[in-house]
PDB file of N, CA, C and O in Angstrom:
ATOM      1  N   MET A   1      -8.541 -11.148 -15.517  1.00  0.00           N
ATOM      2  CA  MET A   1      -7.415 -11.024 -14.613  1.00  0.00           C
ATOM      3  C   MET A   1      -7.921 -10.583 -13.243  1.00  0.00           C
ATOM      4  O   MET A   1      -8.688  -9.628 -13.127  1.00  0.00           O
ATOM      5  N   SER A   2      -7.493 -11.272 -12.243  1.00  0.00           N
ATOM      6  CA  SER A   2      -7.948 -11.012 -10.882  1.00  0.00           C
ATOM      7  C   SER A   2      -7.174  -9.871 -10.232  1.00  0.00           C
ATOM      8  O   SER A   2      -6.004  -9.640 -10.537  1.00  0.00           O
ATOM      9  N   GLY A   3      -7.833  -9.179  -9.352  1.00  0.00           N
ATOM     10  CA  GLY A   3      -7.188  -8.093  -8.631  1.00  0.00           C
ATOM     11  C   GLY A   3      -6.454  -8.563  -7.388  1.00  0.00           C
ATOM     12  O   GLY A   3      -5.940  -7.747  -6.623  1.00  0.00           O
ATOM     13  N   THR A   4      -6.400  -9.868  -7.181  1.00  0.00           N
ATOM     14  CA  THR A   4      -5.765 -10.407  -5.979  1.00  0.00           C
ATOM     15  C   THR A   4      -4.294 -10.018  -5.879  1.00  0.00           C
ATOM     16  O   THR A   4      -3.815  -9.672  -4.799  1.00  0.00           O
ATOM     17  N   LYS A   5      -3.584 -10.073  -6.990  1.00  0.00           N
ATOM     18  CA  LYS A   5      -2.163  -9.711  -6.973  1.00  0.00           C
ATOM     19  C   LYS A   5      -1.976  -8.259  -6.547  1.00  0.00           C
ATOM     20  O   LYS A   5      -1.082  -7.942  -5.762  1.00  0.00           O
ATOM     21  N   ASP A   6      -2.827  -7.383  -7.072  1.00  0.00           N
ATOM     22  CA  ASP A   6      -2.735  -5.968  -6.703  1.00  0.00           C
ATOM     23  C   ASP A   6      -3.050  -5.772  -5.222  1.00  0.00           C
ATOM     24  O   ASP A   6      -2.419  -4.962  -4.544  1.00  0.00           O
ATOM     25  N   LYS A   7      -4.027  -6.519  -4.733  1.00  0.00           N
ATOM     26  CA  LYS A   7      -4.383  -6.408  -3.317  1.00  0.00           C
ATOM     27  C   LYS A   7      -3.229  -6.862  -2.421  1.00  0.00           C
ATOM     28  O   LYS A   7      -2.945  -6.245  -1.394  1.00  0.00           O
ATOM     29  N   ILE A   8      -2.573  -7.944  -2.823  1.00  0.00           N
ATOM     30  CA  ILE A   8      -1.445  -8.458  -2.035  1.00  0.00           C
ATOM     31  C   ILE A   8      -0.280  -7.471  -2.061  1.00  0.00           C
ATOM     32  O   ILE A   8       0.299  -7.156  -1.021  1.00  0.00           O
ATOM     33  N   LYS A   9       0.058  -6.985  -3.257  1.00  0.00           N
ATOM     34  CA  LYS A   9       1.138  -5.997  -3.361  1.00  0.00           C
ATOM     35  C   LYS A   9       0.799  -4.754  -2.547  1.00  0.00           C
ATOM     36  O   LYS A   9       1.666  -4.175  -1.892  1.00  0.00           O
ATOM     37  N   GLY A  10      -0.452  -4.354  -2.593  1.00  0.00           N
ATOM     38  CA  GLY A  10      -0.890  -3.191  -1.837  1.00  0.00           C
ATOM     39  C   GLY A  10      -0.746  -3.400  -0.340  1.00  0.00           C
ATOM     40  O   GLY A  10      -0.299  -2.507   0.380  1.00  0.00           O
ATOM     41  N   ALA A  11      -1.122  -4.569   0.118  1.00  0.00           N
ATOM     42  CA  ALA A  11      -1.009  -4.870   1.540  1.00  0.00           C
ATOM     43  C   ALA A  11       0.453  -4.876   1.994  1.00  0.00           C
ATOM     44  O   ALA A  11       0.775  -4.404   3.085  1.00  0.00           O
ATOM     45  N   VAL A  12       1.328  -5.412   1.150  1.00  0.00           N
ATOM     46  CA  VAL A  12       2.759  -5.445   1.481  1.00  0.00           C
ATOM     47  C   VAL A  12       3.312  -4.017   1.537  1.00  0.00           C
ATOM     48  O   VAL A  12       4.037  -3.667   2.469  1.00  0.00           O
ATOM     49  N   ASN A  13       2.971  -3.200   0.547  1.00  0.00           N
ATOM     50  CA  ASN A  13       3.443  -1.819   0.556  1.00  0.00           C
ATOM     51  C   ASN A  13       2.879  -1.042   1.742  1.00  0.00           C
ATOM     52  O   ASN A  13       3.577  -0.232   2.353  1.00  0.00           O
ATOM     53  N   ASP A  14       1.624  -1.293   2.060  1.00  0.00           N
ATOM     54  CA  ASP A  14       0.996  -0.629   3.200  1.00  0.00           C
ATOM     55  C   ASP A  14       1.725  -0.982   4.495  1.00  0.00           C
ATOM     56  O   ASP A  14       2.046  -0.104   5.296  1.00  0.00           O
ATOM     57  N   ALA A  15       1.979  -2.261   4.690  1.00  0.00           N
ATOM     58  CA  ALA A  15       2.654  -2.714   5.905  1.00  0.00           C
ATOM     59  C   ALA A  15       4.092  -2.196   5.974  1.00  0.00           C
ATOM     60  O   ALA A  15       4.543  -1.753   7.030  1.00  0.00           O
ATOM     61  N   THR A  16       4.801  -2.251   4.862  1.00  0.00           N
ATOM     62  CA  THR A  16       6.174  -1.762   4.824  1.00  0.00           C
ATOM     63  C   THR A  16       6.221  -0.265   5.109  1.00  0.00           C
ATOM     64  O   THR A  16       7.096   0.214   5.831  1.00  0.00           O
ATOM     65  N   GLY A  17       5.277   0.461   4.540  1.00  0.00           N
ATOM     66  CA  GLY A  17       5.198   1.897   4.786  1.00  0.00           C
ATOM     67  C   GLY A  17       4.948   2.218   6.243  1.00  0.00           C
ATOM     68  O   GLY A  17       5.527   3.156   6.791  1.00  0.00           O
ATOM     69  N   ASN A  18       4.083   1.435   6.869  1.00  0.00           N
ATOM     70  CA  ASN A  18       3.811   1.640   8.291  1.00  0.00           C
ATOM     71  C   ASN A  18       5.060   1.410   9.142  1.00  0.00           C
ATOM     72  O   ASN A  18       5.322   2.152  10.088  1.00  0.00           O
ATOM     73  N   VAL A  19       5.820   0.383   8.796  1.00  0.00           N
ATOM     74  CA  VAL A  19       7.059   0.097   9.530  1.00  0.00           C
ATOM     75  C   VAL A  19       8.054   1.238   9.350  1.00  0.00           C
ATOM     76  O   VAL A  19       8.662   1.699  10.316  1.00  0.00           O
ATOM     77  N   LYS A  20       8.216   1.690   8.111  1.00  0.00           N
ATOM     78  CA  LYS A  20       9.147   2.794   7.846  1.00  0.00           C
ATOM     79  C   LYS A  20       8.743   4.041   8.618  1.00  0.00           C
ATOM     80  O   LYS A  20       9.593   4.740   9.170  1.00  0.00           O
ATOM     81  N   GLN A  21       7.449   4.317   8.654  1.00  0.00           N
ATOM     82  CA  GLN A  21       6.986   5.484   9.402  1.00  0.00           C
ATOM     83  C   GLN A  21       7.319   5.342  10.887  1.00  0.00           C
ATOM     84  O   GLN A  21       7.777   6.292  11.522  1.00  0.00           O
ATOM     85  N   GLY A  22       7.088   4.169  11.425  1.00  0.00           N
ATOM     86  CA  GLY A  22       7.372   3.927  12.835  1.00  0.00           C
ATOM     87  C   GLY A  22       8.842   4.065  13.166  1.00  0.00           C
ATOM     88  O   GLY A  22       9.208   4.681  14.168  1.00  0.00           O
ATOM     89  N   VAL A  23       9.680   3.494  12.326  1.00  0.00           N
ATOM     90  CA  VAL A  23      11.130   3.587  12.544  1.00  0.00           C
ATOM     91  C   VAL A  23      11.583   5.036  12.397  1.00  0.00           C
ATOM     92  O   VAL A  23      12.399   5.520  13.181  1.00  0.00           O
ATOM     93  N   GLY A  24      11.056   5.718  11.398  1.00  0.00           N
ATOM     94  CA  GLY A  24      11.403   7.123  11.198  1.00  0.00           C
ATOM     95  C   GLY A  24      11.007   7.980  12.381  1.00  0.00           C
ATOM     96  O   GLY A  24      11.754   8.865  12.798  1.00  0.00           O
ATOM     97  N   LYS A  25       9.830   7.716  12.918  1.00  0.00           N
ATOM     98  CA  LYS A  25       9.358   8.476  14.080  1.00  0.00           C
ATOM     99  C   LYS A  25      10.220   8.172  15.302  1.00  0.00           C
ATOM    100  O   LYS A  25      10.591   9.076  16.051  1.00  0.00           O
ATOM    101  N   ALA A  26      10.535   6.892  15.498  1.00  0.00           N
ATOM    102  CA  ALA A  26      11.326   6.485  16.666  1.00  0.00           C
ATOM    103  C   ALA A  26      12.748   7.035  16.627  1.00  0.00           C
ATOM    104  O   ALA A  26      13.339   7.324  17.667  1.00  0.00           O
ATOM    105  N   THR A  27      13.291   7.177  15.422  1.00  0.00           N
ATOM    106  CA  THR A  27      14.671   7.641  15.296  1.00  0.00           C
ATOM    107  C   THR A  27      14.762   9.131  14.983  1.00  0.00           C
ATOM    108  O   THR A  27      15.856   9.688  14.891  1.00  0.00           O
ATOM    109  N   GLY A  28      13.601   9.776  14.819  1.00  0.00           N
ATOM    110  CA  GLY A  28      13.613  11.198  14.493  1.00  0.00           C
ATOM    111  C   GLY A  28      14.009  11.478  13.054  1.00  0.00           C
ATOM    112  O   GLY A  28      14.482  12.569  12.738  1.00  0.00           O
ATOM    113  N   ASN A  29      13.819  10.502  12.187  1.00  0.00           N
ATOM    114  CA  ASN A  29      14.193  10.626  10.779  1.00  0.00           C
ATOM    115  C   ASN A  29      12.949  11.003   9.964  1.00  0.00           C
ATOM    116  O   ASN A  29      12.167  10.137   9.570  1.00  0.00           O
ATOM    117  N   ALA A  30      12.783  12.290   9.723  1.00  0.00           N
ATOM    118  CA  ALA A  30      11.603  12.779   9.008  1.00  0.00           C
ATOM    119  C   ALA A  30      11.559  12.270   7.574  1.00  0.00           C
ATOM    120  O   ALA A  30      10.477  12.029   7.039  1.00  0.00           O
ATOM    121  N   GLU A  31      12.703  12.106   6.953  1.00  0.00           N
ATOM    122  CA  GLU A  31      12.746  11.618   5.571  1.00  0.00           C
ATOM    123  C   GLU A  31      12.207  10.187   5.486  1.00  0.00           C
ATOM    124  O   GLU A  31      11.439   9.859   4.582  1.00  0.00           O
ATOM    125  N   LEU A  32      12.614   9.348   6.427  1.00  0.00           N
ATOM    126  CA  LEU A  32      12.142   7.966   6.443  1.00  0.00           C
ATOM    127  C   LEU A  32      10.635   7.922   6.721  1.00  0.00           C
ATOM    128  O   LEU A  32       9.914   7.108   6.142  1.00  0.00           O
ATOM    129  N   GLN A  33      10.170   8.795   7.602  1.00  0.00           N
ATOM    130  CA  GLN A  33       8.740   8.891   7.870  1.00  0.00           C
ATOM    131  C   GLN A  33       7.977   9.248   6.591  1.00  0.00           C
ATOM    132  O   GLN A  33       6.946   8.648   6.287  1.00  0.00           O
ATOM    133  N   ALA A  34       8.487  10.218   5.856  1.00  0.00           N
ATOM    134  CA  ALA A  34       7.830  10.652   4.624  1.00  0.00           C
ATOM    135  C   ALA A  34       7.827   9.537   3.581  1.00  0.00           C
ATOM    136  O   ALA A  34       6.826   9.323   2.898  1.00  0.00           O
ATOM    137  N   LYS A  35       8.949   8.828   3.460  1.00  0.00           N
ATOM    138  CA  LYS A  35       9.011   7.716   2.513  1.00  0.00           C
ATOM    139  C   LYS A  35       8.036   6.618   2.906  1.00  0.00           C
ATOM    140  O   LYS A  35       7.412   5.993   2.047  1.00  0.00           O
ATOM    141  N   GLY A  36       7.907   6.388   4.203  1.00  0.00           N
ATOM    142  CA  GLY A  36       6.958   5.387   4.685  1.00  0.00           C
ATOM    143  C   GLY A  36       5.528   5.776   4.368  1.00  0.00           C
ATOM    144  O   GLY A  36       4.729   4.934   3.958  1.00  0.00           O
ATOM    145  N   LYS A  37       5.198   7.045   4.556  1.00  0.00           N
ATOM    146  CA  LYS A  37       3.847   7.522   4.247  1.00  0.00           C
ATOM    147  C   LYS A  37       3.557   7.374   2.753  1.00  0.00           C
ATOM    148  O   LYS A  37       2.466   6.961   2.360  1.00  0.00           O
ATOM    149  N   ALA A  38       4.545   7.716   1.928  1.00  0.00           N
ATOM    150  CA  ALA A  38       4.372   7.595   0.477  1.00  0.00           C
ATOM    151  C   ALA A  38       4.142   6.139   0.083  1.00  0.00           C
ATOM    152  O   ALA A  38       3.303   5.847  -0.769  1.00  0.00           O
ATOM    153  N   GLN A  39       4.882   5.232   0.701  1.00  0.00           N
ATOM    154  CA  GLN A  39       4.728   3.815   0.377  1.00  0.00           C
ATOM    155  C   GLN A  39       3.367   3.305   0.863  1.00  0.00           C
ATOM    156  O   GLN A  39       2.748   2.463   0.213  1.00  0.00           O
ATOM    157  N   GLU A  40       2.912   3.811   1.993  1.00  0.00           N
ATOM    158  CA  GLU A  40       1.599   3.426   2.498  1.00  0.00           C
ATOM    159  C   GLU A  40       0.491   3.877   1.538  1.00  0.00           C
ATOM    160  O   GLU A  40      -0.449   3.128   1.269  1.00  0.00           O
ATOM    161  N   VAL A  41       0.608   5.087   1.035  1.00  0.00           N
ATOM    162  CA  VAL A  41      -0.370   5.597   0.072  1.00  0.00           C
ATOM    163  C   VAL A  41      -0.336   4.751  -1.202  1.00  0.00           C
ATOM    164  O   VAL A  41      -1.380   4.429  -1.769  1.00  0.00           O
ATOM    165  N   LYS A  42       0.866   4.397  -1.644  1.00  0.00           N
ATOM    166  CA  LYS A  42       1.003   3.537  -2.830  1.00  0.00           C
ATOM    167  C   LYS A  42       0.269   2.217  -2.598  1.00  0.00           C
ATOM    168  O   LYS A  42      -0.412   1.712  -3.490  1.00  0.00           O
ATOM    169  N   GLY A  43       0.411   1.670  -1.408  1.00  0.00           N
ATOM    170  CA  GLY A  43      -0.273   0.422  -1.069  1.00  0.00           C
ATOM    171  C   GLY A  43      -1.785   0.576  -1.100  1.00  0.00           C
ATOM    172  O   GLY A  43      -2.496  -0.302  -1.588  1.00  0.00           O
ATOM    173  N   ASP A  44      -2.271   1.693  -0.578  1.00  0.00           N
ATOM    174  CA  ASP A  44      -3.713   1.942  -0.598  1.00  0.00           C
ATOM    175  C   ASP A  44      -4.239   2.025  -2.027  1.00  0.00           C
ATOM    176  O   ASP A  44      -5.318   1.517  -2.334  1.00  0.00           O
ATOM    177  N   VAL A  45      -3.469   2.669  -2.892  1.00  0.00           N
ATOM    178  CA  VAL A  45      -3.872   2.789  -4.301  1.00  0.00           C
ATOM    179  C   VAL A  45      -3.876   1.411  -4.967  1.00  0.00           C
ATOM    180  O   VAL A  45      -4.790   1.091  -5.726  1.00  0.00           O
ATOM    181  N   GLN A  46      -2.866   0.606  -4.687  1.00  0.00           N
ATOM    182  CA  GLN A  46      -2.804  -0.730  -5.279  1.00  0.00           C
ATOM    183  C   GLN A  46      -3.986  -1.588  -4.819  1.00  0.00           C
ATOM    184  O   GLN A  46      -4.574  -2.323  -5.612  1.00  0.00           O
ATOM    185  N   LYS A  47      -4.325  -1.487  -3.534  1.00  0.00           N
ATOM    186  CA  LYS A  47      -5.466  -2.257  -3.036  1.00  0.00           C
ATOM    187  C   LYS A  47      -6.758  -1.799  -3.711  1.00  0.00           C
ATOM    188  O   LYS A  47      -7.599  -2.626  -4.067  1.00  0.00           O
ATOM    189  N   ALA A  48      -6.917  -0.508  -3.886  1.00  0.00           N
ATOM    190  CA  ALA A  48      -8.105   0.012  -4.564  1.00  0.00           C
ATOM    191  C   ALA A  48      -8.165  -0.482  -6.003  1.00  0.00           C
ATOM    192  O   ALA A  48      -9.232  -0.837  -6.504  1.00  0.00           O
ATOM    193  N   LYS A  49      -7.015  -0.502  -6.661  1.00  0.00           N
ATOM    194  CA  LYS A  49      -6.941  -1.004  -8.042  1.00  0.00           C
ATOM    195  C   LYS A  49      -7.388  -2.470  -8.097  1.00  0.00           C
ATOM    196  O   LYS A  49      -8.112  -2.872  -9.008  1.00  0.00           O
ATOM    197  N   GLY A  50      -6.956  -3.249  -7.127  1.00  0.00           N
ATOM    198  CA  GLY A  50      -7.365  -4.654  -7.064  1.00  0.00           C
ATOM    199  C   GLY A  50      -8.860  -4.797  -6.847  1.00  0.00           C
ATOM    200  O   GLY A  50      -9.500  -5.663  -7.444  1.00  0.00           O
ATOM    201  N   ASN A  51      -9.417  -3.948  -5.994  1.00  0.00           N
ATOM    202  CA  ASN A  51     -10.858  -3.984  -5.760  1.00  0.00           C
ATOM    203  C   ASN A  51     -11.635  -3.648  -7.026  1.00  0.00           C
ATOM    204  O   ASN A  51     -12.656  -4.269  -7.321  1.00  0.00           O
ATOM    205  N   VAL A  52     -11.145  -2.660  -7.771  1.00  0.00           N
ATOM    206  CA  VAL A  52     -11.809  -2.282  -9.019  1.00  0.00           C
ATOM    207  C   VAL A  52     -11.729  -3.433 -10.026  1.00  0.00           C
ATOM    208  O   VAL A  52     -12.721  -3.749 -10.683  1.00  0.00           O
ATOM    209  N   LYS A  53     -10.575  -4.050 -10.147  1.00  0.00           N
ATOM    210  CA  LYS A  53     -10.437  -5.179 -11.066  1.00  0.00           C
ATOM    211  C   LYS A  53     -11.407  -6.304 -10.699  1.00  0.00           C
ATOM    212  O   LYS A  53     -12.031  -6.903 -11.575  1.00  0.00           O
ATOM    213  N   ASP A  54     -11.529  -6.583  -9.407  1.00  0.00           N
ATOM    214  CA  ASP A  54     -12.451  -7.632  -8.976  1.00  0.00           C
ATOM    215  C   ASP A  54     -13.897  -7.247  -9.285  1.00  0.00           C
ATOM    216  O   ASP A  54     -14.682  -8.088  -9.724  1.00  0.00           O
ATOM    217  N   ALA A  55     -14.249  -5.995  -9.061  1.00  0.00           N
ATOM    218  CA  ALA A  55     -15.617  -5.543  -9.342  1.00  0.00           C
ATOM    219  C   ALA A  55     -15.943  -5.649 -10.825  1.00  0.00           C
ATOM    220  O   ALA A  55     -17.043  -6.052 -11.202  1.00  0.00           O
ATOM    221  N   VAL A  56     -14.983  -5.285 -11.657  1.00  0.00           N
ATOM    222  CA  VAL A  56     -15.191  -5.346 -13.107  1.00  0.00           C
ATOM    223  C   VAL A  56     -15.329  -6.806 -13.548  1.00  0.00           C
ATOM    224  O   VAL A  56     -16.180  -7.121 -14.380  1.00  0.00           O
ATOM    225  N   SER A  57     -14.513  -7.681 -13.006  1.00  0.00           N
ATOM    226  CA  SER A  57     -14.567  -9.083 -13.415  1.00  0.00           C
ATOM    227  C   SER A  57     -15.859  -9.745 -12.943  1.00  0.00           C
ATOM    228  O   SER A  57     -16.330 -10.679 -13.592  1.00  0.00           O
ATOM    229  N   LYS A  58     -16.444  -9.293 -11.839  1.00  0.00           N
ATOM    230  CA  LYS A  58     -17.714  -9.836 -11.367  1.00  0.00           C
ATOM    231  C   LYS A  58     -18.872  -9.423 -12.256  1.00  0.00           C
ATOM    232  O   LYS A  58     -19.863 -10.143 -12.384  1.00  0.00           O
ATOM    233  N   ASP A  59     -18.732  -8.241 -12.876  1.00  0.00           N
ATOM    234  CA  ASP A  59     -19.791  -7.751 -13.744  1.00  0.00           C
ATOM    235  C   ASP A  59     -19.834  -8.466 -15.084  1.00  0.00           C
ATOM    236  O   ASP A  59     -20.823  -8.356 -15.808  1.00  0.00           O
ATOM    237  N   ARG A  60     -18.803  -9.180 -15.419  1.00  0.00           N
ATOM    238  CA  ARG A  60     -18.726  -9.849 -16.728  1.00  0.00           C
ATOM    239  C   ARG A  60     -19.402 -11.172 -16.702  1.00  0.00           C
ATOM    240  O   ARG A  60     -19.433 -11.869 -17.715  1.00  0.00           O
TER     241      ARG A  60
END
């Protein structure tokens, strides 16, 4: 199983999180900023998971 799907999902979450953070900052909405940061971290974790899956599949 390829890690490509995880990398794509991670990139989408990362980008969405960045947008939420920006909107939260622009509107003074600290809660939205925090949710955006959390989603960005989730995206980073998903991308890392995809990288690990790809590394494992290359070793086989």
